[in-house]
C-alpha positions in Angstrom: -6.1 -10.5 13.3 -5.1 -9.1 10.0 -1.7 -10.0 8.5 -0.6 -6.4 9.0 -1.5 -6.5 12.7 0.1 -9.9 13.0 3.3 -8.5 11.5 3.5 -5.7 14.0 2.7 -8.1 16.9 5.3 -10.6 15.7 8.0 -7.9 15.6 7.0 -6.7 19.1 7.0 -10.3 20.4 10.5 -10.8 19.0 11.7 -7.8 20.9 12.1 -5.4 18.0 12.2 -1.8 19.1 10.0 1.0 17.9 12.7 2.2 15.5 13.0 -1.2 13.8 9.2 -1.6 13.6 8.9 1.9 12.3 11.4 1.1 9.5 9.3 -1.9 8.5 6.1 0.2 8.5 7.8 2.9 6.5 8.8 0.2 3.9 5.2 -1.0 3.8 4.0 2.5 3.2 6.6 3.2 0.4 5.7 -0.1 -1.3 2.0 0.6 -0.9 2.3 4.1 -2.3 4.3 2.8 -5.3 1.8 0.0 -5.9 -1.2 2.4 -5.7 0.5 4.9 -8.1 1.2 2.1 -10.6 -2.4 0.8 -10.3 -3.7 4.3 -10.9 -1.5 4.8 -14.0 -2.5 1.4 -15.4 -6.2 2.0 -14.9 -6.6 5.6 -16.2 -6.7 6.3 -19.9 -4.3 8.9 -21.5 -7.3 11.2 -21.9 -8.2 10.9 -18.2 -4.6 11.5 -17.1 -4.5 14.6 -19.3 -7.7 15.9 -17.8 -6.4 15.4 -14.3 -3.1 17.1 -15.1 -5.0 20.1 -16.4 -6.7 20.5 -13.0 -5.0 23.3 -11.0 -6.4 22.4 -7.7 -4.4 19.4 -6.3 -7.3 18.3 -4.1 -9.8 18.2 -7.0 -7.2 16.4 -9.2 -6.7 13.8 -6.5 -10.5 13.4 -6.1 -10.9 13.0 -9.9 -8.1 10.4 -10.0 -9.6 8.4 -7.1 -13.1 8.6 -8.5 -12.0 7.4 -11.9 -10.0 4.6 -10.3 -13.0 3.4 -8.4 -15.1 3.6 -11.6 -12.6 1.4 -13.5 -11.9 -1.1 -10.7 -14.9 -1.1 -8.5 -12.6 -0.5 -5.5 -11.6 2.6 -3.7 -7.9 3.4 -3.5 -8.1 2.7 0.2 -9.4 -0.8 -0.5 -6.5 -1.4 -2.9 -4.0 -0.1 -0.3 -5.4 -2.4 2.4 -5.3 -5.4 0.1 -1.7 -4.7 -0.8 -0.7 -4.1 2.9 -2.2 -7.6 3.7 -0.3 -9.3 0.8 2.9 -7.5 1.7 2.6 -8.3 5.4 1.9 -12.0 4.6 4.9 -12.2 2.4 7.1 -10.4 4.9 5.9 -12.7 7.7 6.6 -15.8 5.7 10.2 -14.6 4.9 10.7 -13.5 8.5 9.7 -16.9 9.9 11.9 -18.7 7.3 14.8 -16.5 8.4 14.1 -17.2 12.1 13.9 -21.0 11.4 17.3 -21.0 9.7 19.1 -19.2 12.6 
């Protein structure tokens, strides 16, 4: 079971409602989006960013950005997102368990 799946299961097992679980998942997605954006900006050159900014079609611009990211890192954005979700979930679980132990 992945850390992310374990996180959801732990929250369910502890009686957390859908709203609370949804808030945690929303936080994961916000953090993941922020992390991906940061990674993209760090990997792309100024020239590449300018080229992407000049593209009028948002879909094409996104495809260009993701293609260049993969070229630079050898990973797709989805792989980066999944890696970060796992790291985030592991850290969250560790802190969550520490909090439960201190109650």
